[in-house]
N, C-alpha and C positions, 0 to 999 in steps of 0.2 A: 187492663193491658192496653198498650199503644198499638193502634192499628196503622197501617201504612197509607192511609187516605188522608189527604189534606194536611192541616197544620199539625196534627200529632206526629206524623212521619217526619215532617220537616224540623219540628222542634227536636225529636229524638236524634235525627241526623246531625243537627246543629251540636247537640250534646256530644255526640260521638266524635265529631270533627274537633271540637274544642277540647275534648279529652286528650286529643293527641298532642296538643301544644306542650312543649317542655319549657319551662321557665329558664331564664339565663341568670345566674348559673343554675344548673340542674338541681332540682329539689326545692327551689325557692318559689314563692308565689308569682303568679302571672295573672293579669286581668286585662279587660278591654272589651271591645265590641267585635262580634263575629256575625257575618251574613253569609248565607248559603243559598244558592239558586241552582236547582236542577231542572233542566228543560224537560218539557213533556216527552214521555216515552211509554211504550207498551201499554197504552190506554190510561196512563197516569197523567194527570194535569201538571202544569208547571208547579214546582214547590219552591217557595221562597220564604225566608225568615231572617230576622235580625234580632239579636239578643245581646245582653251584657253577660260576661262570664268571669268567674273567679276560679282559678285553677291552682291546685297544690299537688306536686309530685311530678311523675315522669311517665313514660310508656310502660313501665314495669308495675308501678303502683301509684295510685293517686286518687284524688277526689276533685270533683267539678261541681260547681253550682251555677245554674243559669237563672237570671232574673228578668222579670218583666220590666216595662218602662216605668212602672210605679215602685219598683224595688222589691216586689214579693218573689218568692222562689217559684220558678216555673218547672224546673227539673233538677235532679241531682244524679250524678253518676259516680261510681267508685269502682276501682279495679285493683286487683292483686294477681300475682301469678296464678294462672288457671281459672280465674273467675272474673266476671264483671257484672255490675247491677245497675239498672236504670230505674229511678223512682220519679214518678210524676203523678199528676192528679188521677191518672188512669190506674195507678197501682205500681207495683215492683215487678220487674222482670229480670231474671238471672241468666247469664250466659257463660260459656266456657272461657271466654276471653273477649277482647275488643274486636277481633276479627270476626268472631261469630255474632256478636252483637250488630256489626255493620252488615254482614251478610243477611241476617234475618230481617232487620229493618229496611234495608235498601234493595234487597234482592240481588245484590252484586257486591263483590269485594272492593275495598278501598285500601290504598297503600298507607295504612296507619303508621307503621314504623317510619316511613318516608316523611309523612306529614310532620312528625315530631321534629325532624331535622329542618324541614323546609320552613316551618314557623320559627326556627332558630336562625334562619338565614343561610342555610348551607345545604348542599346535596346530601342525600342519604348515601352512606358508604356501601350499602348492599346491592347497588345497581349502577351501571354506567350512567353518566350524564354528559350533556353537551352544553357548553357555555353559550349564552346568547347575549345580545347588547343589554338586556334589562335583568338578567339573572342566569337561568339555566332551564334545560328541559330534562325530564327524567320520567321514566315509566309511563310515557304518553301524556304527561302534564307539562304545562309551561309555568314556571315559577318566576314571577315578576318581583324583584327585589329593588327596583329603581328608587322606591321611597322607603326602603328599610330603616334608614337613619331616623325617619320620622315615625317609625312604628308600623308601617304598612307592609303586609305580605299578601300578595294575590296568587292563587293557584287556580289554573284553568285546565279542564280536560275537554278537548274537542270531540272525542269519540262519543258516540251516542250511548246513553244520554250525556249531553254536555253538562258540565258542572262548573260553577264558579265559586270559589271560596275567597272571601275578603276578611282579613283580620286586621283590626286596629288595635295594636297593643298599647296599654298604658305605659308611660315611662317608669322605669324602676324607681322605688322610693329610697 
């Protein structure tokens, strides 16, 4: 099982966040680099990880593979309606869905449906948003799309614990 201490939780969180990326157009492959940083909170140290990812699918159903710098598989996630599974060197864990996986691993909910649209460069239609000079704000997150044409998406939450997600998407083939 993956614990929430140190690198295991950060890797699992990275898998979870990357799993939310929806390819453009929906249903095609997406790959790139993803880094996640969660500031220290509630006795937990700063968590930070960077990984390469390959994603197939969307928020409803998909598969994700995270790789190490030398190209070996670090973790795999798959999800279907009503279930999600994360497999790593620590074994397999099953959840009722991506939201339950996030809550269990991080001890807090993440706006997974919103992240899908954010990584596609658009606000999530399920909540109000406010335009900003570099993108928009939604659900307490600042989404920076100033370098979206170059494949960059940054999402930052300032509310404790602050979280910074950086995605560098590979160009479509």
